[in-house]
N, CA, C and O atoms as a Tinker XYZ file with bonds, in Angstrom:
   516  protein
     1  N     80.868000   97.958000  111.735000    73     2
     2  CA    79.861000   97.815000  110.710000    64     1     3
     3  C     80.292000   98.606000  109.478000    63     2     4     5
     4  O     80.744000   99.746000  109.589000    81     3
     5  N     80.149000   97.992000  108.303000    73     3     6
     6  CA    80.592000   98.673000  107.090000    64     5     7
     7  C     79.559000   99.675000  106.606000    63     6     8     9
     8  O     78.364000   99.560000  106.881000    81     7
     9  N     80.051000  100.642000  105.891000    73     7    10
    10  CA    79.187000  101.683000  105.327000    64     9    11
    11  C     78.416000  101.113000  104.134000    63    10    12    13
    12  O     79.009000  100.489000  103.254000    81    11
    13  N     77.102000  101.326000  104.103000    73    11    14
    14  CA    76.276000  100.881000  102.988000    64    13    15
    15  C     76.109000  102.063000  102.037000    63    14    16    17
    16  O     75.512000  103.080000  102.388000    81    15
    17  N     76.644000  101.909000  100.831000    73    15    18
    18  CA    76.488000  102.964000   99.837000    64    17    19
    19  C     76.555000  102.349000   98.449000    63    18    20    21
    20  O     77.000000  101.215000   98.274000    81    19
    21  N     76.109000  103.110000   97.477000    73    19    22
    22  CA    75.990000  102.626000   96.117000    64    21    23
    23  C     76.534000  103.661000   95.143000    63    22    24    25
    24  O     76.674000  104.839000   95.471000    81    23
    25  N     76.833000  103.195000   93.953000    73    23    26
    26  CA    77.078000  104.100000   92.829000    64    25    27
    27  C     76.163000  103.618000   91.706000    63    26    28    29
    28  O     75.754000  102.457000   91.688000    81    27
    29  N     75.848000  104.499000   90.784000    73    27    30
    30  CA    74.909000  104.145000   89.724000    64    29    31
    31  C     75.416000  104.543000   88.353000    63    30    32    33
    32  O     76.103000  105.553000   88.200000    81    31
    33  N     75.072000  103.738000   87.353000    73    31    34
    34  CA    75.490000  103.949000   85.973000    64    33    35
    35  C     74.242000  104.020000   85.089000    63    34    36    37
    36  O     73.385000  103.137000   85.139000    81    35
    37  N     74.149000  105.069000   84.289000    73    35    38
    38  CA    73.064000  105.209000   83.329000    64    37    39
    39  C     73.550000  104.593000   82.020000    63    38    40    41
    40  O     74.433000  105.143000   81.361000    81    39
    41  N     72.972000  103.451000   81.644000    73    39    42
    42  CA    73.434000  102.737000   80.453000    64    41    43
    43  C     73.071000  103.442000   79.150000    63    42    44    45
    44  O     73.709000  103.203000   78.124000    81    43
    45  N     72.076000  104.292000   79.172000    73    43    46
    46  CA    71.678000  105.023000   77.967000    64    45    47
    47  C     72.618000  106.212000   77.739000    63    46    48    49
    48  O     73.161000  106.382000   76.648000    81    47
    49  N     72.803000  107.025000   78.773000    73    47    50
    50  CA    73.637000  108.219000   78.662000    64    49    51
    51  C     75.118000  107.939000   78.860000    63    50    52    53
    52  O     75.957000  108.793000   78.573000    81    51
    53  N     75.450000  106.724000   79.359000    73    51    54
    54  CA    76.848000  106.335000   79.642000    64    53    55
    55  C     77.491000  107.309000   80.629000    63    54    56    57
    56  O     78.616000  107.772000   80.443000    81    55
    57  N     76.721000  107.603000   81.698000    73    55    58
    58  CA    77.180000  108.535000   82.724000    64    57    59
    59  C     76.964000  107.936000   84.109000    63    58    60    61
    60  O     76.044000  107.147000   84.323000    81    59
    61  N     77.836000  108.328000   85.055000    73    59    62
    62  CA    77.667000  107.930000   86.447000    64    61    63
    63  C     76.716000  108.886000   87.148000    63    62    64    65
    64  O     76.721000  110.086000   86.872000    81    63
    65  N     75.903000  108.361000   88.051000    73    63    66
    66  CA    75.091000  109.195000   88.934000    64    65    67
    67  C     75.974000  109.637000   90.088000    63    66    68    69
    68  O     76.868000  108.901000   90.504000    81    67
    69  N     75.735000  110.808000   90.595000    73    67    70
    70  CA    76.462000  111.277000   91.764000    64    69    71
    71  C     76.132000  110.361000   92.947000    63    70    72    73
    72  O     74.961000  110.141000   93.256000    81    71
    73  N     77.168000  109.828000   93.608000    73    71    74
    74  CA    76.956000  108.916000   94.743000    64    73    75
    75  C     76.091000  109.536000   95.834000    63    74    76    77
    76  O     75.331000  108.834000   96.500000    81    75
    77  N     76.204000  110.835000   96.015000    73    75    78
    78  CA    75.424000  111.519000   97.051000    64    77    79
    79  C     73.940000  111.590000   96.712000    63    78    80    81
    80  O     73.121000  111.907000   97.576000    81    79
    81  N     73.587000  111.298000   95.460000    73    79    82
    82  CA    72.193000  111.370000   95.018000    64    81    83
    83  C     71.530000  109.996000   94.938000    63    82    84    85
    84  O     70.514000  109.841000   94.262000    81    83
    85  N     72.092000  109.003000   95.620000    73    83    86
    86  CA    71.527000  107.661000   95.655000    64    85    87
    87  C     71.235000  107.319000   97.111000    63    86    88    89
    88  O     72.076000  107.514000   97.988000    81    87
    89  N     70.032000  106.806000   97.355000    73    87    90
    90  CA    69.630000  106.485000   98.732000    64    89    91
    91  C     68.760000  105.230000   98.738000    63    90    92    93
    92  O     68.368000  104.720000   97.689000    81    91
    93  N     68.473000  104.750000   99.934000    73    91    94
    94  CA    67.557000  103.636000  100.119000    64    93    95
    95  C     66.331000  104.198000  100.828000    63    94    96    97
    96  O     66.456000  104.839000  101.871000    81    95
    97  N     65.139000  103.960000  100.261000    73    95    98
    98  CA    63.925000  104.509000  100.879000    64    97    99
    99  C     63.486000  103.650000  102.067000    63    98   100   101
   100  O     64.135000  102.653000  102.384000    81    99
   101  N     62.405000  104.026000  102.713000    73    99   102
   102  CA    61.912000  103.333000  103.896000    64   101   103
   103  C     61.490000  101.898000  103.648000    63   102   104   105
   104  O     61.356000  101.118000  104.591000    81   103
   105  N     61.278000  101.537000  102.377000    73   103   106
   106  CA    60.894000  100.170000  102.011000    64   105   107
   107  C     62.079000   99.349000  101.520000    63   106   108   109
   108  O     61.907000   98.222000  101.054000    81   107
   109  N     63.291000   99.914000  101.624000    73   107   110
   110  CA    64.487000   99.195000  101.206000    64   109   111
   111  C     64.764000   99.229000   99.715000    63   110   112   113
   112  O     65.581000   98.450000   99.225000    81   111
   113  N     64.098000  100.119000   98.980000    73   111   114
   114  CA    64.321000  100.235000   97.537000    64   113   115
   115  C     65.284000  101.372000   97.241000    63   114   116   117
   116  O     65.288000  102.396000   97.924000    81   115
   117  N     66.096000  101.178000   96.216000    73   115   118
   118  CA    67.018000  102.234000   95.798000    64   117   119
   119  C     66.256000  103.337000   95.088000    63   118   120   121
   120  O     65.398000  103.080000   94.243000    81   119
   121  N     66.585000  104.572000   95.446000    73   119   122
   122  CA    66.043000  105.746000   94.780000    64   121   123
   123  C     67.214000  106.662000   94.442000    63   122   124   125
   124  O     68.273000  106.587000   95.066000    81   123
   125  N     67.015000  107.518000   93.460000    73   123   126
   126  CA    68.075000  108.453000   93.099000    64   125   127
   127  C     67.461000  109.782000   92.708000    63   126   128   129
   128  O     66.313000  109.861000   92.271000    81   127
   129  N     68.248000  110.808000   92.877000    73   127   130
   130  CA    67.816000  112.168000   92.571000    64   129   131
   131  C     68.237000  112.505000   91.151000    63   130   132   133
   132  O     69.415000  112.454000   90.799000    81   131
   133  N     67.233000  112.855000   90.341000    73   131   134
   134  CA    67.528000  113.250000   88.960000    64   133   135
   135  C     66.654000  114.437000   88.615000    63   134   136   137
   136  O     65.430000  114.382000   88.738000    81   135
   137  N     67.292000  115.508000   88.183000    73   135   138
   138  CA    66.597000  116.741000   87.819000    64   137   139
   139  C     65.653000  117.199000   88.924000    63   138   140   141
   140  O     64.528000  117.619000   88.653000    81   139
   141  N     66.118000  117.115000   90.179000    73   139   142
   142  CA    65.374000  117.618000   91.317000    64   141   143
   143  C     64.283000  116.710000   91.860000    63   142   144   145
   144  O     63.589000  117.087000   92.804000    81   143
   145  N     64.111000  115.501000   91.278000    73   143   146
   146  CA    63.081000  114.574000   91.742000    64   145   147
   147  C     63.697000  113.242000   92.154000    63   146   148   149
   148  O     64.616000  112.739000   91.508000    81   147
   149  N     63.166000  112.673000   93.256000    73   147   150
   150  CA    63.589000  111.337000   93.666000    64   149   151
   151  C     62.837000  110.335000   92.808000    63   150   152   153
   152  O     61.615000  110.406000   92.683000    81   151
   153  N     63.578000  109.396000   92.215000    73   151   154
   154  CA    62.993000  108.425000   91.294000    64   153   155
   155  C     63.429000  107.015000   91.669000    63   154   156   157
   156  O     64.487000  106.815000   92.265000    81   155
   157  N     62.597000  106.040000   91.311000    73   155   158
   158  CA    62.976000  104.640000   91.475000    64   157   159
   159  C     63.758000  104.197000   90.245000    63   158   160   161
   160  O     63.593000  104.745000   89.155000    81   159
   161  N     64.594000  103.216000   90.437000    73   159   162
   162  CA    65.427000  102.729000   89.349000    64   161   163
   163  C     64.580000  102.180000   88.198000    63   162   164   165
   164  O     63.538000  101.562000   88.415000    81   163
   165  N     65.040000  102.415000   86.997000    73   163   166
   166  CA    64.440000  101.856000   85.788000    64   165   167
   167  C     65.484000  100.943000   85.149000    63   166   168   169
   168  O     66.649000  100.964000   85.546000    81   167
   169  N     65.080000  100.150000   84.172000    73   167   170
   170  CA    66.026000   99.168000   83.607000    64   169   171
   171  C     67.335000   99.733000   83.049000    63   170   172   173
   172  O     68.331000   99.012000   82.993000    81   171
   173  N     67.358000  101.006000   82.635000    73   171   174
   174  CA    68.611000  101.516000   82.073000    64   173   175
   175  C     69.567000  102.075000   83.132000    63   174   176   177
   176  O     70.596000  102.658000   82.791000    81   175
   177  N     69.233000  101.900000   84.403000    73   175   178
   178  CA    70.146000  102.268000   85.488000    64   177   179
   179  C     70.664000  100.999000   86.145000    63   178   180   181
   180  O     69.902000  100.072000   86.421000    81   179
   181  N     71.962000  100.967000   86.390000    73   179   182
   182  CA    72.583000   99.830000   87.068000    64   181   183
   183  C     73.225000  100.368000   88.344000    63   182   184   185
   184  O     73.948000  101.364000   88.310000    81   183
   185  N     72.958000   99.709000   89.462000    73   183   186
   186  CA    73.523000  100.137000   90.741000    64   185   187
   187  C     74.505000   99.101000   91.256000    63   186   188   189
   188  O     74.265000   97.897000   91.168000    81   187
   189  N     75.603000   99.582000   91.789000    73   187   190
   190  CA    76.652000   98.724000   92.332000    64   189   191
   191  C     76.869000   99.073000   93.793000    63   190   192   193
   192  O     76.959000  100.247000   94.152000    81   191
   193  N     76.953000   98.054000   94.631000    73   191   194
   194  CA    77.097000   98.272000   96.064000    64   193   195
   195  C     78.572000   98.276000   96.464000    63   194   196   197
   196  O     79.377000   97.505000   95.941000    81   195
   197  N     78.900000   99.152000   97.392000    73   195   198
   198  CA    80.244000   99.203000   97.974000    64   197   199
   199  C     80.454000   97.945000   98.808000    63   198   200   201
   200  O     79.587000   97.567000   99.597000    81   199
   201  N     81.594000   97.304000   98.636000    73   199   202
   202  CA    81.875000   96.051000   99.341000    64   201   203
   203  C     82.342000   96.261000  100.776000    63   202   204   205
   204  O     82.335000   95.329000  101.581000    81   203
   205  N     82.748000   97.491000  101.094000    73   203   206
   206  CA    83.349000   97.743000  102.411000    64   205   207
   207  C     84.845000   97.483000  102.392000    63   206   208   209
   208  O     85.514000   97.608000  103.417000    81   207
   209  N     85.376000   97.118000  101.220000    73   207   210
   210  CA    86.796000   96.796000  101.064000    64   209   211
   211  C     87.477000   97.832000  100.180000    63   210   212   213
   212  O     86.827000   98.521000   99.394000    81   211
   213  N     88.791000   97.932000  100.319000    73   211   214
   214  CA    89.583000   98.844000   99.491000    64   213   215
   215  C     90.733000   98.073000   98.867000    63   214   216   217
   216  O     91.210000   97.081000   99.418000    81   215
   217  N     91.174000   98.549000   97.701000    73   215   218
   218  CA    92.276000   97.882000   97.021000    64   217   219
   219  C     93.614000   98.311000   97.619000    63   218   220   221
   220  O     93.654000   99.022000   98.623000    81   219
   221  N     94.703000   97.876000   96.997000    73   219   222
   222  CA    96.038000   98.148000   97.554000    64   221   223
   223  C     96.387000   99.633000   97.579000    63   222   224   225
   224  O     97.291000  100.041000   98.307000    81   223
   225  N     95.679000  100.448000   96.789000    73   223   226
   226  CA    95.922000  101.896000   96.775000    64   225   227
   227  C     94.896000  102.668000   97.602000    63   226   228   229
   228  O     94.903000  103.899000   97.618000    81   227
   229  N     94.006000  101.935000   98.293000    73   227   230
   230  CA    93.010000  102.583000   99.125000    64   229   231
   231  C     91.735000  102.961000   98.392000    63   230   232   233
   232  O     90.877000  103.630000   98.969000    81   231
   233  N     91.585000  102.550000   97.130000    73   231   234
   234  CA    90.385000  102.863000   96.358000    64   233   235
   235  C     89.255000  101.911000   96.761000    63   234   236   237
   236  O     89.469000  100.707000   96.909000    81   235
   237  N     88.054000  102.463000   96.934000    73   235   238
   238  CA    86.895000  101.652000   97.311000    64   237   239
   239  C     86.580000  100.636000   96.220000    63   238   240   241
   240  O     86.669000  100.941000   95.031000    81   239
   241  N     86.212000   99.421000   96.637000    73   239   242
   242  CA    85.856000   98.356000   95.708000    64   241   243
   243  C     84.338000   98.187000   95.716000    63   242   244   245
   244  O     83.731000   97.981000   96.767000    81   243
   245  N     83.731000   98.278000   94.525000    73   243   246
   246  CA    82.290000   98.112000   94.339000    64   245   247
   247  C     82.027000   96.837000   93.532000    63   246   248   249
   248  O     82.917000   96.319000   92.858000    81   247
   249  N     80.782000   96.341000   93.613000    73   247   250
   250  CA    80.412000   95.229000   92.744000    64   249   251
   251  C     80.619000   95.662000   91.298000    63   250   252   253
   252  O     80.458000   96.835000   90.964000    81   251
   253  N     80.971000   94.725000   90.460000    73   251   254
   254  CA    81.246000   94.923000   89.027000    64   253   255
   255  C     82.577000   95.613000   88.742000    63   254   256   257
   256  O     82.897000   95.865000   87.580000    81   255
   257  N     83.366000   95.926000   89.784000    73   255   258
   258  CA    84.708000   96.457000   89.538000    64   257   259
   259  C     85.596000   95.360000   88.980000    63   258   260   261
   260  O     85.387000   94.175000   89.239000    81   259
   261  N     86.593000   95.778000   88.209000    73   259   262
   262  CA    87.604000   94.859000   87.708000    64   261   263
   263  C     88.850000   95.035000   88.552000    63   262   264   265
   264  O     89.329000   96.152000   88.743000    81   263
   265  N     89.375000   93.923000   89.058000    73   263   266
   266  CA    90.570000   93.932000   89.893000    64   265   267
   267  C     91.699000   93.214000   89.169000    63   266   268   269
   268  O     91.483000   92.183000   88.532000    81   267
   269  N     92.895000   93.761000   89.271000    73   267   270
   270  CA    94.068000   93.122000   88.679000    64   269   271
   271  C     95.003000   92.698000   89.804000    63   270   272   273
   272  O     95.261000   93.466000   90.730000    81   271
   273  N     95.510000   91.463000   89.719000    73   271   274
   274  CA    96.483000   91.009000   90.717000    64   273   275
   275  C     97.892000   91.262000   90.205000    63   274   276   277
   276  O     98.069000   91.758000   89.092000    81   275
   277  N     98.896000   90.924000   91.007000    73   275   278
   278  CA   100.277000   91.229000   90.627000    64   277   279
   279  C    100.761000   90.412000   89.435000    63   278   280   281
   280  O    101.796000   90.736000   88.851000    81   279
   281  N    100.030000   89.354000   89.060000    73   279   282
   282  CA   100.365000   88.565000   87.875000    64   281   283
   283  C     99.698000   89.118000   86.621000    63   282   284   285
   284  O     99.914000   88.602000   85.524000    81   283
   285  N     98.884000   90.170000   86.778000    73   283   286
   286  CA    98.203000   90.772000   85.643000    64   285   287
   287  C     96.861000   90.125000   85.320000    63   286   288   289
   288  O     96.237000   90.481000   84.320000    81   287
   289  N     96.405000   89.185000   86.140000    73   287   290
   290  CA    95.117000   88.542000   85.921000    64   289   291
   291  C     93.999000   89.484000   86.365000    63   290   292   293
   292  O     94.125000   90.191000   87.364000    81   291
   293  N     92.895000   89.480000   85.599000    73   291   294
   294  CA    91.772000   90.375000   85.865000    64   293   295
   295  C     90.602000   89.574000   86.442000    63   294   296   297
   296  O     90.284000   88.487000   85.960000    81   295
   297  N     89.974000   90.122000   87.473000    73   295   298
   298  CA    88.807000   89.523000   88.114000    64   297   299
   299  C     87.695000   90.560000   88.159000    63   298   300   301
   300  O     87.961000   91.761000   88.217000    81   299
   301  N     86.439000   90.096000   88.132000    73   299   302
   302  CA    85.300000   90.991000   88.329000    64   301   303
   303  C     84.686000   90.700000   89.688000    63   302   304   305
   304  O     84.515000   89.538000   90.058000    81   303
   305  N     84.354000   91.747000   90.434000    73   303   306
   306  CA    83.778000   91.602000   91.772000    64   305   307
   307  C     82.284000   91.321000   91.673000    63   306   308   309
   308  O     81.557000   92.033000   90.981000    81   307
   309  N     81.833000   90.284000   92.364000    73   307   310
   310  CA    80.427000   89.876000   92.391000    64   309   311
   311  C     80.046000   89.482000   93.809000    63   310   312   313
   312  O     80.909000   89.129000   94.612000    81   311
   313  N     78.755000   89.540000   94.119000    73   311   314
   314  CA    78.238000   89.053000   95.397000    64   313   315
   315  C     77.775000   87.625000   95.184000    63   314   316   317
   316  O     77.052000   87.342000   94.229000    81   315
   317  N     78.183000   86.723000   96.064000    73   315   318
   318  CA    77.748000   85.334000   96.003000    64   317   319
   319  C     76.673000   85.103000   97.059000    63   318   320   321
   320  O     76.949000   85.170000   98.257000    81   319
   321  N     75.457000   84.834000   96.615000    73   319   322
   322  CA    74.361000   84.559000   97.535000    64   321   323
   323  C     74.641000   83.261000   98.287000    63   322   324   325
   324  O     74.381000   83.172000   99.487000    81   323
   325  N     75.169000   82.252000   97.587000    73   323   326
   326  CA    75.374000   80.943000   98.208000    64   325   327
   327  C     76.399000   80.979000   99.340000    63   326   328   329
   328  O     76.233000   80.284000  100.343000    81   327
   329  N     77.456000   81.780000   99.192000    73   327   330
   330  CA    78.467000   81.847000  100.261000    64   329   331
   331  C     78.294000   83.075000  101.151000    63   330   332   333
   332  O     78.937000   83.178000  102.196000    81   331
   333  N     77.427000   84.013000  100.744000    73   331   334
   334  CA    77.215000   85.219000  101.537000    64   333   335
   335  C     78.456000   86.064000  101.658000    63   334   336   337
   336  O     78.750000   86.605000  102.723000    81   335
   337  N     79.195000   86.179000  100.548000    73   335   338
   338  CA    80.459000   86.922000  100.578000    64   337   339
   339  C     80.709000   87.605000   99.237000    63   338   340   341
   340  O     80.206000   87.174000   98.200000    81   339
   341  N     81.500000   88.685000   99.281000    73   339   342
   342  CA    81.972000   89.314000   98.049000    64   341   343
   343  C     83.043000   88.408000   97.480000    63   342   344   345
   344  O     83.911000   87.920000   98.205000    81   343
   345  N     82.977000   88.186000   96.172000    73   343   346
   346  CA    83.944000   87.318000   95.519000    64   345   347
   347  C     84.460000   87.970000   94.256000    63   346   348   349
   348  O     83.855000   88.894000   93.712000    81   347
   349  N     85.591000   87.465000   93.806000    73   347   350
   350  CA    86.125000   87.915000   92.519000    64   349   351
   351  C     85.902000   86.782000   91.525000    63   350   352   353
   352  O     86.227000   85.627000   91.802000    81   351
   353  N     85.350000   87.120000   90.380000    73   351   354
   354  CA    85.042000   86.153000   89.339000    64   353   355
   355  C     86.228000   86.054000   88.412000    63   354   356   357
   356  O     86.647000   87.037000   87.801000    81   355
   357  N     86.768000   84.841000   88.313000    73   355   358
   358  CA    87.890000   84.596000   87.415000    64   357   359
   359  C     87.340000   84.597000   86.001000    63   358   360   361
   360  O     86.628000   83.668000   85.619000    81   359
   361  N     87.652000   85.613000   85.217000    73   359   362
   362  CA    87.007000   85.803000   83.922000    64   361   363
   363  C     87.593000   84.977000   82.791000    63   362   364   365
   364  O     86.899000   84.724000   81.806000    81   363
   365  N     88.817000   84.558000   82.893000    73   363   366
   366  CA    89.385000   83.788000   81.788000    64   365   367
   367  C     89.038000   82.321000   81.992000    63   366   368   369
   368  O     88.774000   81.877000   83.110000    81   367
   369  N     89.043000   81.586000   80.903000    73   367   370
   370  CA    88.710000   80.164000   80.992000    64   369   371
   371  C     87.213000   79.958000   81.071000    63   370   372   373
   372  O     86.456000   80.894000   81.327000    81   371
   373  N     86.799000   78.741000   80.852000    73   371   374
   374  CA    85.376000   78.417000   80.926000    64   373   375
   375  C     85.204000   77.244000   81.851000    63   374   376   377
   376  O     85.986000   76.302000   81.723000    81   375
   377  N     84.268000   77.198000   82.766000    73   375   378
   378  CA    83.222000   78.194000   82.932000    64   377   379
   379  C     83.616000   79.324000   83.871000    63   378   380   381
   380  O     82.770000   80.157000   84.198000    81   379
   381  N     84.856000   79.385000   84.315000    73   379   382
   382  CA    85.247000   80.402000   85.290000    64   381   383
   383  C     84.907000   79.933000   86.683000    63   382   384   385
   384  O     84.266000   78.897000   86.861000    81   383
   385  N     85.340000   80.702000   87.681000    73   383   386
   386  CA    85.035000   80.316000   89.056000    64   385   387
   387  C     85.096000   81.526000   89.961000    63   386   388   389
   388  O     85.721000   82.535000   89.636000    81   387
   389  N     84.430000   81.410000   91.113000    73   387   390
   390  CA    84.466000   82.456000   92.118000    64   389   391
   391  C     85.558000   82.161000   93.130000    63   390   392   393
   392  O     85.794000   81.005000   93.481000    81   391
   393  N     86.226000   83.211000   93.598000    73   391   394
   394  CA    87.231000   83.102000   94.646000    64   393   395
   395  C     86.885000   84.172000   95.673000    63   394   396   397
   396  O     86.735000   85.338000   95.310000    81   395
   397  N     86.754000   83.805000   96.947000    73   395   398
   398  CA    86.408000   84.787000   97.971000    64   397   399
   399  C     87.440000   85.908000   98.010000    63   398   400   401
   400  O     88.641000   85.652000   97.925000    81   399
   401  N     86.972000   87.150000   98.138000    73   399   402
   402  CA    87.890000   88.280000   98.281000    64   401   403
   403  C     88.621000   88.199000   99.615000    63   402   404   405
   404  O     89.798000   88.548000   99.702000    81   403
   405  N     87.938000   87.745000  100.640000    73   403   406
   406  CA    88.574000   87.531000  101.936000    64   405   407
   407  C     88.294000   86.095000  102.353000    63   406   408   409
   408  O     87.190000   85.591000  102.146000    81   407
   409  N     89.283000   85.439000  102.937000    73   407   410
   410  CA    89.159000   84.032000  103.305000    64   409   411
   411  C     88.042000   83.817000  104.311000    63   410   412   413
   412  O     87.235000   82.901000  104.151000    81   411
   413  N     87.984000   84.638000  105.333000    73   411   414
   414  CA    86.943000   84.562000  106.347000    64   413   415
   415  C     86.317000   85.939000  106.433000    63   414   416   417
   416  O     86.868000   86.820000  107.093000    81   415
   417  N     85.155000   86.155000  105.768000    73   415   418
   418  CA    84.572000   87.499000  105.717000    64   417   419
   419  C     84.423000   88.125000  107.101000    63   418   420   421
   420  O     83.787000   87.563000  107.992000    81   419
   421  N     85.019000   89.289000  107.255000    73   419   422
   422  CA    84.952000   90.042000  108.496000    64   421   423
   423  C     84.777000   91.503000  108.140000    63   422   424   425
   424  O     84.636000   91.852000  106.968000    81   423
   425  N     84.786000   92.345000  109.139000    73   423   426
   426  CA    84.704000   93.780000  108.874000    64   425   427
   427  C     86.063000   94.367000  108.533000    63   426   428   429
   428  O     86.156000   95.547000  108.196000    81   427
   429  N     87.108000   93.574000  108.612000    73   427   430
   430  CA    88.454000   94.076000  108.337000    64   429   431
   431  C     88.759000   93.997000  106.854000    63   430   432   433
   432  O     88.424000   93.006000  106.205000    81   431
   433  N     89.389000   95.025000  106.309000    73   431   434
   434  CA    89.750000   95.010000  104.891000    64   433   435
   435  C     91.243000   94.797000  104.687000    63   434   436   437
   436  O     91.735000   94.948000  103.568000    81   435
   437  N     91.970000   94.453000  105.735000    73   435   438
   438  CA    93.412000   94.302000  105.619000    64   437   439
   439  C     93.835000   92.884000  105.245000    63   438   440   441
   440  O     94.971000   92.487000  105.505000    81   439
   441  N     92.936000   92.125000  104.643000    73   439   442
   442  CA    93.275000   90.772000  104.210000    64   441   443
   443  C     94.478000   90.850000  103.268000    63   442   444   445
   444  O     94.539000   91.733000  102.413000    81   443
   445  N     95.416000   89.947000  103.418000    73   443   446
   446  CA    96.640000   89.980000  102.607000    64   445   447
   447  C     96.350000   89.922000  101.116000    63   446   448   449
   448  O     97.069000   90.544000  100.333000    81   447
   449  N     95.321000   89.196000  100.700000    73   447   450
   450  CA    95.010000   89.114000   99.273000    64   449   451
   451  C     94.616000   90.472000   98.702000    63   450   452   453
   452  O     94.911000   90.760000   97.542000    81   451
   453  N     93.957000   91.307000   99.497000    73   451   454
   454  CA    93.551000   92.623000   99.005000    64   453   455
   455  C     94.750000   93.530000   98.779000    63   454   456   457
   456  O     94.691000   94.453000   97.967000    81   455
   457  N     95.837000   93.270000   99.495000    73   455   458
   458  CA    97.028000   94.096000   99.325000    64   457   459
   459  C     97.657000   93.888000   97.947000    63   458   460   461
   460  O     98.481000   94.694000   97.516000    81   459
   461  N     97.275000   92.820000   97.260000    73   459   462
   462  CA    97.811000   92.528000   95.930000    64   461   463
   463  C     96.892000   93.005000   94.810000    63   462   464   465
   464  O     97.311000   93.041000   93.653000    81   463
   465  N     95.653000   93.370000   95.123000    73   463   466
   466  CA    94.668000   93.689000   94.095000    64   465   467
   467  C     94.504000   95.195000   93.901000    63   466   468   469
   468  O     94.571000   95.979000   94.848000    81   467
   469  N     94.285000   95.572000   92.633000    73   467   470
   470  CA    94.089000   96.981000   92.300000    64   469   471
   471  C     92.865000   97.119000   91.401000    63   470   472   473
   472  O     92.703000   96.349000   90.454000    81   471
   473  N     92.000000   98.096000   91.689000    73   471   474
   474  CA    90.861000   98.382000   90.824000    64   473   475
   475  C     91.403000   99.011000   89.544000    63   474   476   477
   476  O     92.101000  100.024000   89.584000    81   475
   477  N     91.068000   98.389000   88.393000    73   475   478
   478  CA    91.559000   98.889000   87.107000    64   477   479
   479  C     90.430000   99.241000   86.146000    63   478   480   481
   480  O     90.682000   99.600000   84.996000    81   479
   481  N     89.202000   99.142000   86.605000    73   479   482
   482  CA    88.067000   99.458000   85.752000    64   481   483
   483  C     86.810000   98.853000   86.344000    63   482   484   485
   484  O     86.768000   98.499000   87.522000    81   483
   485  N     85.786000   98.740000   85.510000    73   483   486
   486  CA    84.524000   98.139000   85.938000    64   485   487
   487  C     83.848000   97.543000   84.716000    63   486   488   489
   488  O     84.339000   97.675000   83.595000    81   487
   489  N     82.725000   96.890000   84.940000    73   487   490
   490  CA    82.034000   96.192000   83.858000    64   489   491
   491  C     81.398000   97.141000   82.838000    63   490   492   493
   492  O     80.926000   96.690000   81.794000    81   491
   493  N     81.378000   98.444000   83.123000    73   491   494
   494  CA    80.674000   99.386000   82.251000    64   493   495
   495  C     81.571000  100.351000   81.501000    63   494   496   497
   496  O     81.187000  100.859000   80.448000    81   495
   497  N     82.756000  100.612000   82.022000    73   495   498
   498  CA    83.728000  101.441000   81.316000    64   497   499
   499  C     85.102000  100.923000   81.702000    63   498   500   501
   500  O     85.228000  100.254000   82.728000    81   499
   501  N     86.106000  101.196000   80.943000    73   499   502
   502  CA    87.459000  100.670000   81.203000    64   501   503
   503  C     87.409000   99.162000   81.373000    63   502   504   505
   504  O     87.999000   98.626000   82.312000    81   503
   505  N     86.717000   98.474000   80.483000    73   503   506
   506  CA    86.454000   97.048000   80.636000    64   505   507
   507  C     87.687000   96.170000   80.518000    63   506   508   509
   508  O     87.695000   95.057000   81.044000    81   507
   509  N     88.709000   96.628000   79.857000    73   507   510
   510  CA    89.870000   95.770000   79.640000    64   509   511
   511  C     90.877000   95.811000   80.773000    63   510   512   513
   512  O     91.728000   94.927000   80.869000    81   511
   513  N     90.800000   96.826000   81.639000    73   511   514
   514  CA    91.764000   96.926000   82.721000    64   513   515
   515  C     93.052000   97.377000   82.202000    63   514   516
   516  O     94.007000   97.526000   82.965000    81   515
């Protein structure tokens, strides 16, 4: 079973929340610790879920991360409700397309395609990769 964890970005302050200060309450809602108080998310906070996968250097992959393949192409990681899988969004071209991060989603992160991908940024900072 994969570890469920999140990271958070404050869009106003342009700062990351400490991962250890983000939790899920008894009702399944995300809460975070700020200035000594547990708070519910507001619109200026964005939370990204850990995919359970790691890139070729062992770095954890979260939703909204930017991945670069060996050809230099950049993808953004997204969750696909329709396929029930983490996917990489092909950002160039229109309208773009989703490609599964793993061919057959499993708990294993050693898929050969992941060995070619590297986290080079995210949708909120280091946007160009």
